C-alpha positions in Angstrom: -0.2 0.3 0.1 1.4 3.3 -0.7 1.6 6.8 1.8 -1.3 7.8 -0.4 -3.1 5.2 -0.4 -2.6 4.7 3.4 -3.8 8.0 4.1 -7.0 7.5 1.7 -8.4 4.4 3.8 -7.1 5.8 7.2 -9.1 9.4 6.0 -12.2 7.5 4.9 -12.7 5.6 7.9 -12.2 7.9 10.2 -14.5 10.5 8.3 -17.3 7.1 8.7 -17.1 5.5 12.0 -16.2 9.7 14.0 -17.5 12.7 12.2 -17.3 14.2 15.6 -13.9 14.8 16.7 -13.3 17.0 19.6 -10.5 18.3 22.2 -12.0 16.3 25.6 -10.4 19.2 27.3 -13.2 21.6 29.4 -12.9 25.1 28.9 -15.4 28.0 27.9 -13.3 30.6 26.0 -10.2 30.7 24.0 -8.6 31.6 27.3 -9.4 28.7 29.3 -8.3 26.4 26.8 -4.6 28.4 26.5 -4.7 27.3 30.3 -6.3 23.9 30.4 -3.3 22.8 27.0 -0.9 25.0 29.3 -1.2 22.6 32.0 -2.2 19.4 29.9 1.8 19.5 29.0 2.4 15.7 29.9 -0.5 15.4 32.2 -4.3 13.6 30.9 -6.9 15.6 30.5 -8.8 13.8 32.7 -6.1 15.3 35.3 -6.8 18.9 34.0 -10.6 18.6 33.8 -10.2 17.7 37.9 -8.5 21.3 38.7 -9.8 24.1 36.0 -13.2 24.7 38.1 -11.7 26.1 40.8 -9.1 27.7 38.9 -11.2 29.1 36.9 -13.5 30.7 39.8 -9.8 32.3 40.8 -8.7 33.5 37.8 -12.1 33.4 35.6 -9.7 35.6 33.0 -6.5 37.0 31.8 -6.3 39.6 33.5 -7.2 38.2 37.1 -4.4 35.6 36.7 -1.8 38.2 35.2 -2.2 39.6 38.5 -1.2 37.0 40.5 2.3 35.4 41.5 3.7 31.8 40.5 3.1 31.2 44.5 -0.2 31.6 44.2 -1.8 29.8 41.0 0.7 27.1 42.7 -2.2 26.1 44.7 -4.2 25.4 42.6 -2.1 23.1 40.0 0.0 21.1 42.3 -1.8 18.0 41.4 -0.5 19.0 38.0 2.5 17.6 36.2 6.2 19.9 37.1 3.7 22.5 39.1 5.8 25.2 39.7 7.5 25.6 35.8 3.5 26.2 35.2 3.1 28.3 37.8 5.5 29.9 36.6 4.6 29.9 32.6 1.1 31.0 33.6 2.3 33.4 35.1 3.8 34.6 32.5 1.4 34.0 29.8 -0.6 36.5 31.4 1.0 39.1 31.7 1.9 39.2 27.9 -1.2 37.9 26.7 -3.0 41.2 28.3 -0.1 43.4 27.4 0.2 42.9 24.3 -2.5 41.0 23.3 -5.1 42.8 25.4 -6.1 39.7 27.0 -7.2 38.2 23.3 -5.7 34.9 22.7 -4.5 35.2 19.0 -5.0 33.3 16.3 -2.1 33.6 15.0 0.7 30.3 15.5 4.1 32.7 15.9 2.0 35.0 18.0 1.1 32.3 20.6 4.8 30.6 20.4 5.3 33.7 22.2 3.8 33.0 25.2 5.8 31.4 27.9 4.5 28.1 28.7 3.2 27.7 24.6 5.1 25.5 22.3 4.1 24.9 18.7 2.3 22.1 19.9 0.0 24.4 22.3 0.1 26.6 19.5 -1.0 24.6 17.3 -3.9 23.5 18.8 -5.2 26.9 19.6 -5.2 28.0 16.6 -7.1 25.2 15.7 -9.9 24.4 18.0 -10.5 28.0 18.9 -10.1 29.3 14.9 -10.5 25.8 13.1 -7.3 26.5 10.9 -5.7 24.5 9.1 -2.9 23.4 12.0 -1.9 20.0 13.1 -1.2 19.8 16.3 1.4 16.7 16.9 1.8 15.6 20.4 3.5 12.2 21.3 -0.3 9.9 20.3 0.0 11.4 17.0 3.5 11.4 16.5 3.3 7.6 17.4 -0.4 6.4 16.0 1.4 8.2 12.2 4.7 6.7 12.5 2.8 3.3 13.3 0.2 3.3 10.7 2.7 4.1 8.3 1.9 7.7 7.3 5.1 8.8 8.4 8.0 7.0 8.2 11.0 7.0 10.8 9.7 10.7 11.2 12.6 12.1 12.9 10.5 14.8 15.4 7.2 16.3 15.5 8.2 18.9 13.2 8.9 16.2 10.1 5.8 14.1 11.5 3.6 17.8 11.4 4.9 18.6 7.5 4.3 14.6 6.3 0.5 14.9 7.8 -0.5 18.7 6.8 0.9 17.8 3.5 -0.7 14.2 2.3 -4.4 15.5 4.5 -6.6 17.7 2.9 -6.1 21.6 4.3 -10.2 21.3 5.2 -9.3 17.7 7.3 -6.8 18.9 9.5 -8.1 20.0 12.6 -10.2 17.4 12.9 -7.5 15.0 11.7 -5.3 16.4 14.7 -8.5 14.7 17.0 -8.6 11.8 15.3 -5.7 10.8 15.7 -5.3 11.5 19.3 -8.1 9.2 20.1 -6.7 6.5 17.8 -4.0 7.2 19.9 -5.6 7.1 23.5 -8.4 4.2 23.2 -6.6 2.2 20.1 -3.8 2.3 19.6 -1.7 3.0 23.0 2.1 3.3 23.9 1.8 -0.5 25.2 -0.1 -3.2 24.5 -1.6 -1.5 21.0 -5.3 -3.9 21.2 -5.2 -4.3 17.0 -7.7 -6.5 17.3 -10.5 -3.4 17.9 -8.9 -1.1 15.0 -10.6 -0.3 12.1 -7.6 0.0 10.4 -5.5 -2.3 10.8 -5.9 -3.4 7.0 -4.1 -0.2 6.0 -1.4 -0.3 9.0 2.1 -0.7 8.7 2.5 -2.2 12.7 0.0 -4.6 12.4 1.1 -6.0 9.2 4.8 -6.8 10.6 4.1 -8.0 13.7 0.7 -10.9 11.9 3.7 -11.4 9.4 6.0 -12.6 13.0 3.2 -14.8 14.0 
């Protein structure tokens, strides 16, 4: 199966089986999603969703958060991974967001990356989810699943994976494809013990073909 055929098969499957795919982070505004995505780095969405209600009650917008010192933020996110660093990132993010962007989360990926705690992955999530732009955020799930299936081949880093995916996925599907790959990696194509027997695209999966031959 060629790469073109593999992409076509995978996209066809998800369009049919999962026409609606969204982030599992809970949010009510671009500001809330930005905070949630920063907190979600190396942490589960489930844990983030447990923490954010109280956090947003205390810091309902970027202006309130900008007034806080990291030490004031820490107690609200202590159960999140790397709370010390993330407290500093959130305080810095809010200050720049209010001073340079009038509290409005920008749509531009480069501008987003000027905010502390916002790398390319986080910037692409915001651009994609909030502004429906054709941005492909590559997290550990997207990176792993793309390589396993064979959408990418020997990709060395997330930037390379992003480039290949954006090149081969129709622009109008890039935003939802990001969620397809994440959710597939989270629930089916797991890092350990992938559930290949429950996978609807095993016929197009390079990993499944290799492991089946060994058996």
